[in-house]
C-alpha positions as CSV (number, residue, x, y, z in Angstrom):
1,M,18.5,-6.3,-3.0
2,I,22.0,-7.0,-4.3
3,R,22.7,-9.7,-1.7
4,K,24.2,-13.0,-2.9
5,K,25.0,-11.5,-6.3
6,I,21.5,-12.3,-7.6
7,L,21.2,-11.3,-11.3
8,L,18.6,-8.7,-12.1
9,L,18.6,-10.1,-15.6
10,L,16.9,-13.2,-14.5
11,A,13.8,-11.2,-13.7
12,M,14.2,-9.2,-16.9
13,S,14.2,-12.4,-18.9
14,M,10.9,-13.4,-17.4
15,V,9.5,-10.1,-18.7
16,V,10.9,-10.6,-22.2
17,I,9.5,-14.1,-22.3
18,V,6.0,-12.7,-22.0
19,G,6.3,-10.0,-24.5
20,C,8.7,-10.9,-27.3
21,S,8.1,-12.9,-30.5
22,E,8.7,-16.6,-30.9
23,D,11.7,-15.8,-33.2
24,Y,13.4,-13.9,-30.4
25,L,12.8,-16.7,-28.0
26,D,14.2,-19.2,-30.5
27,T,17.5,-17.4,-30.7
28,V,18.1,-16.2,-27.2
29,P,18.0,-18.7,-24.2
30,T,15.5,-17.6,-21.6
31,D,18.0,-17.9,-18.8
32,S,20.6,-15.8,-20.5
33,I,19.0,-12.7,-21.9
34,S,21.8,-10.2,-22.1
35,E,21.6,-6.8,-20.6
36,E,22.4,-5.4,-24.0
37,A,19.4,-7.1,-25.6
38,A,17.0,-6.2,-22.8
39,L,18.0,-2.5,-23.0
40,S,18.5,-2.3,-26.8
41,S,15.3,-0.4,-27.6
42,T,12.5,1.6,-26.1
43,E,10.2,-1.4,-26.8
44,N,12.3,-3.8,-24.7
45,M,12.8,-1.3,-21.9
46,D,9.0,-0.9,-21.9
47,L,8.8,-4.7,-21.4
48,I,11.1,-4.4,-18.4
49,L,8.8,-1.7,-16.9
50,N,5.8,-4.0,-17.6
51,G,7.6,-6.5,-15.4
52,L,7.6,-3.9,-12.6
53,H,4.0,-3.1,-13.2
54,R,3.1,-6.7,-12.6
55,M,5.5,-7.1,-9.7
56,M,3.5,-4.3,-7.9
57,Y,0.7,-6.9,-7.3
58,G,1.9,-10.3,-8.6
59,Q,3.4,-13.3,-7.0
60,N,7.1,-12.8,-6.3
61,V,9.2,-14.2,-9.1
62,L,12.6,-13.0,-7.9
63,E,15.3,-15.6,-7.2
64,G,16.1,-15.5,-3.5
65,A,12.7,-14.1,-2.4
66,T,9.5,-15.9,-1.5
67,S,6.1,-15.8,-3.0
68,S,4.4,-15.6,0.4
69,R,4.8,-11.8,0.7
70,S,3.9,-10.6,-2.8
71,G,4.2,-7.0,-3.8
72,E,1.7,-4.4,-2.7
73,S,-1.0,-7.2,-2.6
74,Y,0.6,-8.2,0.7
75,F,2.1,-5.0,2.0
76,I,-1.0,-2.8,1.6
77,P,-3.0,-5.0,4.1
78,S,0.1,-5.6,6.1
79,F,0.7,-1.9,6.8
80,D,-2.9,-1.7,8.0
81,A,-2.5,-4.7,10.2
82,I,0.6,-3.3,11.8
83,G,-1.0,0.2,12.0
84,G,-4.1,-1.2,13.7
85,N,-6.7,0.1,11.3
86,A,-7.9,-3.1,9.7
87,I,-8.8,-5.3,12.7
88,H,-8.7,-9.1,12.4
89,S,-11.6,-10.9,14.1
90,S,-9.7,-14.2,14.6
91,P,-6.4,-15.8,13.8
92,G,-7.9,-17.4,10.7
93,N,-5.3,-19.6,9.2
94,G,-2.5,-17.7,10.8
95,W,-1.6,-15.4,7.9
96,M,-0.6,-11.9,9.2
97,T,-1.0,-12.9,12.8
98,S,2.7,-12.0,13.3
99,D,2.1,-8.6,11.7
100,L,-0.8,-8.0,14.2
101,K,1.3,-9.0,17.1
102,W,4.2,-6.9,16.1
103,T,6.5,-9.9,15.9
104,S,7.3,-9.8,12.2
105,H,8.6,-6.3,11.4
106,T,10.5,-6.3,14.7
107,N,12.3,-9.6,13.8
108,P,15.3,-9.2,11.5
109,S,14.8,-12.8,10.3
110,S,11.1,-12.3,9.3
111,T,9.9,-12.9,5.7
112,T,7.9,-9.7,5.9
113,S,10.8,-7.4,6.4
114,F,13.0,-9.4,4.0
115,N,10.6,-9.2,1.1
116,L,9.7,-5.6,1.7
117,W,13.5,-4.7,1.5
118,F,14.4,-7.2,-1.2
119,Q,11.5,-6.4,-3.6
120,R,11.8,-2.6,-3.2
121,Y,15.5,-2.7,-4.0
122,H,14.7,-4.7,-7.1
123,F,12.6,-1.7,-8.2
124,V,15.6,0.5,-7.5
125,E,18.0,-1.8,-9.3
126,T,15.8,-2.1,-12.4
127,A,15.2,1.7,-12.5
128,N,19.0,2.2,-12.1
129,T,19.7,-0.1,-15.1
130,I,17.3,1.8,-17.4
131,I,18.3,5.3,-16.3
132,N,22.0,4.6,-16.6
133,K,21.7,2.8,-19.9
134,V,19.9,5.7,-21.5
135,A,22.4,8.2,-20.0
136,E,25.4,6.4,-21.5
137,S,23.8,5.7,-24.9
138,D,22.8,7.7,-27.9
139,F,19.0,7.1,-27.8
140,T,17.1,9.8,-29.6
141,E,14.8,11.7,-27.3
142,T,11.2,10.8,-28.0
143,E,7.9,10.9,-26.1
144,D,8.1,7.1,-25.7
145,L,11.6,7.3,-24.3
146,N,10.5,10.1,-21.9
147,K,7.7,7.9,-20.7
148,I,10.1,5.1,-19.9
149,L,12.5,7.4,-18.1
150,G,9.8,9.2,-16.2
151,Q,8.4,6.0,-14.9
152,S,11.8,4.7,-14.0
153,Y,12.6,7.8,-11.9
154,A,9.2,7.6,-10.4
155,Y,9.5,3.9,-9.4
156,R,12.9,4.6,-7.8
157,A,11.4,7.5,-5.8
158,W,8.4,5.4,-4.8
159,A,10.6,2.4,-3.7
160,Y,12.9,4.7,-1.6
161,L,9.8,6.2,0.0
162,R,8.6,2.8,1.0
163,L,12.0,1.9,2.3
164,V,13.0,5.0,4.2
165,T,9.6,5.4,5.8
166,S,9.6,1.8,7.0
167,F,13.2,1.2,7.9
168,S,14.1,4.6,9.5
169,R,12.8,7.1,12.0
170,G,10.2,9.5,10.8
171,Y,11.5,12.6,9.1
172,I,9.2,15.0,11.1
173,Y,9.9,13.8,14.6
174,G,13.4,12.5,14.0
175,T,16.8,14.1,13.2
176,P,17.0,13.5,9.4
177,S,20.5,14.9,9.0
178,S,21.9,12.2,11.2
179,D,19.3,9.4,11.6
180,P,20.4,6.4,9.6
181,G,18.3,5.9,6.5
182,V,18.7,3.1,3.9
183,P,21.5,2.6,1.3
184,V,21.2,5.1,-1.6
185,L,22.1,3.2,-4.7
186,T,22.1,4.7,-8.2
187,E,24.5,2.5,-10.0
188,A,23.6,-0.6,-11.9
189,G,25.3,-3.9,-12.6
190,A,27.4,-6.6,-10.9
191,P,28.5,-7.3,-8.2
192,Y,25.4,-6.0,-6.5
193,E,27.2,-5.6,-3.2
194,G,24.9,-3.0,-1.7
195,G,26.1,0.1,0.1
196,P,26.2,1.8,3.5
197,R,23.1,3.4,5.1
198,G,22.7,7.0,4.0
199,T,21.1,9.4,6.4
200,V,17.4,10.0,6.2
201,E,18.1,13.4,4.7
202,Q,20.3,11.9,1.9
203,V,17.5,9.5,1.0
204,Y,15.0,12.3,0.8
205,V,17.4,14.4,-1.4
206,Q,17.6,11.4,-3.8
207,M,13.8,10.9,-3.7
208,E,13.1,14.5,-4.4
209,S,15.6,14.6,-7.3
210,D,14.1,11.5,-8.7
211,I,10.5,12.5,-8.5
212,N,11.2,15.9,-10.0
213,A,13.0,14.2,-12.9
214,A,10.0,11.9,-13.3
215,V,7.6,14.8,-13.5
216,S,9.9,16.6,-16.0
217,Y,10.1,13.6,-18.3
218,L,6.4,12.7,-18.0
219,Q,5.4,16.3,-18.9
220,N,6.9,15.6,-22.3
221,A,5.9,11.9,-22.7
222,S,3.4,9.9,-24.6
223,A,0.3,9.0,-22.7
224,A,0.3,6.2,-20.2
225,D,-0.9,2.9,-21.7
226,N,-3.2,2.3,-18.8
227,K,-3.5,3.0,-15.0
228,S,-0.9,0.3,-14.2
229,N,1.7,2.7,-15.7
230,I,2.9,5.6,-13.7
231,S,1.3,8.7,-15.4
232,L,2.2,12.3,-14.8
233,N,-0.7,12.5,-12.3
234,A,0.6,9.5,-10.4
235,A,4.1,11.0,-10.3
236,Y,2.6,14.2,-8.8
237,G,0.8,11.9,-6.3
238,I,4.1,10.3,-5.3
239,K,5.6,13.7,-5.0
240,A,2.8,14.7,-2.7
241,R,3.4,11.7,-0.5
242,I,7.1,12.4,-0.2
243,A,6.5,16.0,0.7
244,L,3.8,15.1,3.2
245,S,6.0,12.5,4.9
246,K,8.7,15.2,5.6
247,G,6.4,18.1,6.5
248,D,6.9,20.1,3.3
249,W,3.3,21.2,3.4
250,A,3.3,23.7,0.5
251,T,4.8,21.1,-1.9
252,A,2.4,18.5,-0.6
253,A,-0.7,20.6,-1.2
254,E,0.4,21.8,-4.6
255,S,1.4,18.3,-5.8
256,A,-1.8,16.7,-4.5
257,A,-4.0,19.2,-6.3
258,L,-2.1,18.5,-9.6
259,A,-2.3,14.7,-9.0
260,R,-6.1,14.6,-8.7
261,D,-6.8,16.9,-11.6
262,G,-9.0,14.9,-14.1
263,Y,-9.9,12.2,-11.6
264,P,-13.3,13.1,-10.1
265,L,-14.4,11.7,-6.8
266,L,-16.6,8.6,-6.8
267,S,-20.4,8.7,-6.7
268,E,-22.2,6.9,-3.9
269,S,-22.9,3.9,-6.1
270,D,-19.3,3.6,-7.3
271,W,-17.9,4.0,-3.8
272,L,-20.1,1.2,-2.6
273,S,-19.3,-1.0,-5.6
274,G,-16.4,-2.9,-4.0
275,F,-13.1,-1.1,-4.9
276,N,-12.3,-4.0,-7.3
277,S,-11.6,-2.1,-10.5
278,Y,-8.9,0.4,-11.5
279,D,-11.4,1.8,-14.0
280,L,-13.2,3.7,-11.1
281,S,-13.1,7.4,-11.8
282,E,-10.8,8.5,-9.0
283,V,-8.2,5.8,-9.4
284,I,-5.0,7.5,-10.4
285,W,-2.7,4.5,-10.2
286,G,-3.6,0.8,-9.8
287,G,-2.7,-2.7,-10.9
288,Q,-4.9,-4.4,-13.5
289,V,-4.6,-8.0,-12.4
290,I,-4.2,-10.4,-15.3
291,D,-6.1,-13.6,-14.8
292,T,-3.1,-15.9,-15.6
293,E,-0.8,-14.0,-13.3
294,T,-2.9,-13.6,-10.2
295,N,-1.6,-14.3,-6.7
296,Y,-4.6,-16.5,-5.8
297,F,-4.0,-17.1,-2.1
298,Q,-1.5,-14.3,-1.8
299,S,-3.7,-11.7,-3.5
300,Y,-4.9,-8.4,-2.0
301,F,-8.5,-9.5,-1.9
302,Y,-7.6,-12.7,-0.1
303,F,-6.3,-10.5,2.8
304,I,-9.1,-7.9,2.8
305,A,-12.3,-8.9,1.1
306,F,-15.0,-10.7,3.1
307,A,-16.4,-13.0,0.4
308,F,-13.0,-14.2,-1.1
309,N,-13.2,-18.0,-0.8
310,G,-10.1,-18.6,1.3
311,S,-9.6,-19.9,4.8
312,L,-8.3,-16.6,6.0
313,N,-11.5,-14.9,5.0
314,R,-14.1,-17.6,5.9
315,S,-13.1,-17.5,9.5
316,N,-11.6,-14.0,9.8
317,P,-13.7,-11.2,8.4
318,K,-11.8,-7.9,8.8
319,L,-13.3,-5.2,11.1
320,I,-13.3,-1.5,11.4
321,S,-12.7,-0.1,14.9
322,K,-16.0,0.4,16.8
323,E,-14.8,3.9,17.9
324,L,-14.0,4.8,14.3
325,Y,-17.3,3.5,12.9
326,D,-19.5,4.9,15.6
327,R,-18.4,8.4,14.6
328,I,-19.8,8.0,11.0
329,P,-23.0,10.1,10.8
330,D,-26.2,8.5,9.5
331,T,-26.0,11.0,6.6
332,D,-22.6,9.6,5.4
333,Y,-23.1,6.8,3.0
334,R,-19.8,5.2,3.9
335,N,-21.5,3.7,6.9
336,Q,-22.8,1.0,4.6
337,A,-19.3,-0.3,4.0
338,W,-19.2,-2.0,7.4
339,L,-21.9,-4.0,9.2
340,P,-22.0,-3.2,12.9
341,L,-24.9,-5.7,13.6
342,A,-23.6,-8.6,11.7
343,P,-24.0,-11.8,13.8
344,N,-20.8,-13.3,15.3
345,T,-21.1,-16.8,13.8
346,N,-17.5,-17.9,14.3
347,S,-17.0,-20.0,17.4
348,A,-13.3,-19.3,17.2
349,A,-13.8,-15.5,17.2
350,S,-11.1,-13.9,19.3
351,N,-13.6,-11.8,21.3
352,D,-15.1,-15.0,22.7
353,Q,-18.6,-13.9,21.6
354,G,-18.9,-16.0,18.5
355,G,-20.8,-19.1,17.4
356,S,-24.2,-18.5,18.9
357,Y,-26.9,-15.9,19.7
358,E,-26.3,-16.8,23.4
359,T,-22.9,-15.2,23.3
360,D,-23.6,-12.4,20.8
361,P,-24.9,-9.3,22.6
362,N,-26.8,-8.1,19.5
363,Y,-29.2,-11.1,19.3
364,D,-31.5,-12.8,21.7
365,N,-32.8,-15.7,19.6
366,E,-31.4,-18.2,17.2
367,E,-33.8,-17.5,14.4
368,D,-32.9,-13.8,14.0
369,F,-29.2,-14.6,14.5
370,W,-29.0,-17.0,11.6
371,A,-31.4,-15.1,9.4
372,A,-29.1,-12.1,9.6
373,W,-26.1,-14.3,8.7
374,S,-28.1,-15.7,5.7
375,E,-29.0,-12.3,4.5
376,I,-25.4,-11.1,4.5
377,I,-24.2,-14.3,2.8
378,E,-26.7,-13.9,0.0
379,K,-26.3,-10.2,-0.5
380,Y,-22.5,-10.2,-0.7
381,G,-22.1,-13.5,-2.5
382,A,-20.1,-15.4,0.2
383,T,-20.3,-19.1,0.6
384,T,-22.1,-20.9,3.5
385,A,-18.7,-21.6,5.0
386,H,-18.1,-17.9,5.5
387,N,-18.5,-16.5,9.0
388,T,-19.7,-13.0,9.9
389,H,-18.8,-10.6,12.7
390,P,-20.0,-7.3,14.1
391,Y,-18.4,-4.3,12.4
392,M,-17.2,-6.5,9.5
393,N,-16.0,-4.9,6.3
394,V,-17.9,-5.1,3.0
395,K,-16.1,-2.1,1.5
396,F,-14.1,-4.5,-0.6
397,Q,-16.2,-6.8,-2.8
398,Q,-15.1,-9.1,-5.6
399,K,-16.4,-8.9,-9.1
400,N,-17.1,-12.6,-8.7
401,P,-17.8,-13.1,-5.0
402,G,-17.3,-16.4,-3.3
403,S,-14.5,-17.3,-5.8
404,I,-10.7,-16.9,-5.8
405,D,-10.8,-14.9,-9.0
406,P,-8.4,-11.9,-9.3
407,D,-9.4,-8.3,-8.9
408,D,-7.5,-5.1,-9.5
409,V,-5.4,-3.5,-6.8
410,I,-5.7,0.3,-6.2
411,Y,-2.5,2.1,-5.2
412,M,-3.6,5.8,-5.4
413,R,-7.0,7.6,-5.5
414,S,-7.9,11.2,-5.8
415,A,-9.6,11.0,-2.4
416,E,-6.2,10.5,-0.8
417,M,-4.9,13.5,-2.7
418,V,-7.8,15.7,-1.4
419,L,-6.9,14.6,2.1
420,I,-3.2,15.4,1.6
421,E,-4.1,18.8,0.4
422,A,-6.4,19.4,3.4
423,E,-3.8,18.1,5.9
424,A,-1.0,20.2,4.4
425,K,-3.1,23.4,4.4
426,A,-4.1,22.7,8.0
427,M,-0.5,22.3,9.0
428,L,0.3,25.6,7.3
429,N,-2.5,27.0,9.5
430,D,-4.4,28.0,6.4
431,V,-7.8,27.4,8.0
432,A,-9.9,28.5,5.1
433,G,-7.9,26.6,2.6
434,A,-8.0,23.4,4.7
435,Q,-11.8,23.8,5.2
436,D,-12.3,24.1,1.4
437,A,-10.1,21.1,0.6
438,L,-11.8,19.0,3.3
439,D,-15.2,20.1,2.0
440,V,-14.4,18.6,-1.4
441,L,-14.4,15.1,0.1
442,G,-16.7,15.6,3.1
443,S,-19.6,17.0,1.1
444,A,-19.2,14.2,-1.5
445,R,-19.6,11.5,1.2
446,D,-21.9,13.2,3.8
447,S,-25.0,15.1,2.8
448,A,-24.9,17.1,6.0
449,F,-21.2,17.8,6.1
450,D,-20.4,21.3,7.4
451,K,-16.8,22.5,6.9
452,T,-17.4,25.5,9.2
453,A,-17.5,23.2,12.2
454,F,-13.7,23.0,12.0
455,T,-12.4,26.4,12.9
456,D,-8.8,25.9,13.9
457,Q,-5.8,23.6,13.2
458,A,-6.6,21.2,16.0
459,S,-10.2,20.6,15.0
460,L,-9.3,20.4,11.3
461,M,-6.5,17.8,12.0
462,D,-8.9,15.7,14.2
463,E,-11.4,15.6,11.3
464,I,-8.7,14.9,8.7
465,K,-7.3,12.0,10.6
466,W,-10.7,10.5,11.1
467,Q,-11.5,11.0,7.4
468,R,-8.3,9.3,6.3
469,R,-9.0,6.3,8.6
470,V,-12.5,5.9,7.2
471,E,-12.1,6.8,3.6
472,L,-8.8,4.9,3.2
473,W,-9.6,2.0,5.4
474,G,-7.9,-1.2,4.2
475,E,-5.8,0.7,1.6
476,G,-2.6,0.5,3.5
477,F,-2.0,4.0,5.0
478,S,-2.5,3.7,8.8
479,Y,1.1,2.6,9.6
480,H,2.7,5.5,7.9
481,D,0.0,7.9,9.0
482,N,0.8,7.1,12.6
483,L,4.5,7.6,11.9
484,R,3.8,11.0,10.4
485,W,1.4,12.1,13.2
486,D,3.6,10.5,15.9
487,E,0.7,8.6,17.3
488,G,0.7,5.3,19.1
489,I,-1.9,2.5,19.0
490,D,-4.5,1.7,21.7
491,Q,-7.0,-0.9,20.7
492,T,-8.8,-1.0,24.1
493,N,-12.2,0.2,22.7
494,S,-11.8,-0.8,19.1
495,G,-13.2,-4.4,19.3
496,A,-9.8,-6.0,18.7
497,S,-8.8,-8.8,21.0
498,F,-5.8,-8.5,23.3
499,T,-5.3,-12.3,23.1
500,L,-4.9,-12.1,19.3
501,Y,-3.0,-8.8,19.1
502,G,-0.5,-9.2,21.9
503,D,2.2,-6.5,21.6
504,G,0.2,-4.9,18.8
505,F,-2.7,-4.0,21.1
506,I,-1.0,-1.0,22.7
507,Q,2.1,0.7,21.4
508,D,3.6,4.0,22.5
509,K,4.1,6.8,19.9
510,P,6.9,6.4,17.4
511,S,9.1,9.3,18.7
512,V,9.7,7.3,21.9
513,N,9.3,3.8,20.5
514,D,11.7,2.4,18.0
515,D,9.7,-0.8,17.6
516,W,7.8,1.2,14.9
517,I,10.8,0.9,12.7
518,H,11.2,-2.3,10.6
519,K,14.3,-4.3,11.3
520,I,16.7,-4.6,8.5
521,P,16.8,-8.2,7.2
522,Q,19.7,-9.9,9.0
523,S,20.6,-11.6,5.7
524,E,21.2,-8.2,4.2
525,I,23.5,-7.2,7.0
526,D,25.4,-10.5,6.7
527,A,25.8,-10.2,2.9
528,N,26.4,-6.4,2.6
529,P,30.1,-5.6,3.1
530,Y,29.1,-2.0,4.0
531,M,26.9,-3.0,6.9
532,T,27.5,-4.6,10.3
533,D,25.3,-5.5,13.2
534,A,25.8,-2.0,14.5
535,D,23.6,-0.8,11.5
536,Q,20.6,-2.8,12.7
537,N,17.6,-0.7,13.9
């Protein structure tokens, strides 16, 4: 954040370097772009926002941060590692092992918590700078200016949602009027000292004000340049997420319906195509990864896709819970996204059943064992150095499998919005409304889906939870879902290894277990004059 008086404008200058003309670069040193120049026009402010669009997925370029935890490319799979939904089959090269074991987010000195805090507050500070500059200047209101303001308010709301739902007790099961939230900062400029922790309620008041402002501006804005930008639909999606996280069910349902308008659900062939393009019909918001700015071995697909040619993947295909998968009906085409009978070819597999047909319970001879491996390698484009494992994921597939080429990162899909609408209506005890919303997704995925099988709130919520865990597997929702539902983790029958997972194997529910809350970075407490060790979670 603000710590160590790090200049926001250094990051701004990197954005301007990319987008401005050679004449501009010849007259302004790249390490001293003034705030006045960076904020002098809608065109330059748009360049600043382009920097945030790239920071959503790209390698961390902020001074004082590290590139090893880069934007949503890292935190989407990290949240599913902590939340227990995307199961690791072995330690691999060690990446994310501390997340699995619950020794990163519970450690105030961890890089994971530091970068989550530091990067999100960079989004806040950048949004503050644009919002406040426009407020104190005499810019003429135009559709382009409204687009910039709308996205700035939306980014600030999104960043605070990430922060307060990770570093504070959950709104629904907590006491938001007194529970400590995160610092609410709306000013811009030096000395970047930070501020005291507001209450959870105060953070939500700010988020709701921001996202309502975003919607208002974007309703009168020029069209988004592409899906990396925050469109009006994406702003409604952020509003739906905020409302869902606090139990404002009516707002969640209404906003989710508005968010998904115009984004039809995927066909079977598109759903099974690999989730590697933000051009898919139901992607509302996503990062179009530019080849020259990829994360390479800190990219999203490095952490999640089977065939990505990295050491974390070759020895550690990611798995779906056996319990979760075994509930998928034969009539639901999503069962093709995981391979329950893939041979366990990794001798270092954490379940101690890898490396041979003699230890793999699904095979009784060497020929069939290796033939199954060869078929998977060929079909999904992996290299001969890649291992396979029962219940492994092939939901995520590269456009160029077996390479380290970049692929797009998806932040928001209309399927999520359908499920928000269904959950909100179920919690309102609107059984018929929840059935109808659930049917939109269920019937699209399962030819035998019958919404009338769910006749009360309890059965509806059980189905909605299962649908979220399957439909959104690997997309970063399980940690915050468990917080909202006040549900713990028990990997006993999932296929996860206790040896690998340690403390992350079983965790009590969040309302009685503060280990769910990320520790505030100790470096922030040390540098922020408004915080002491007593403010630590």
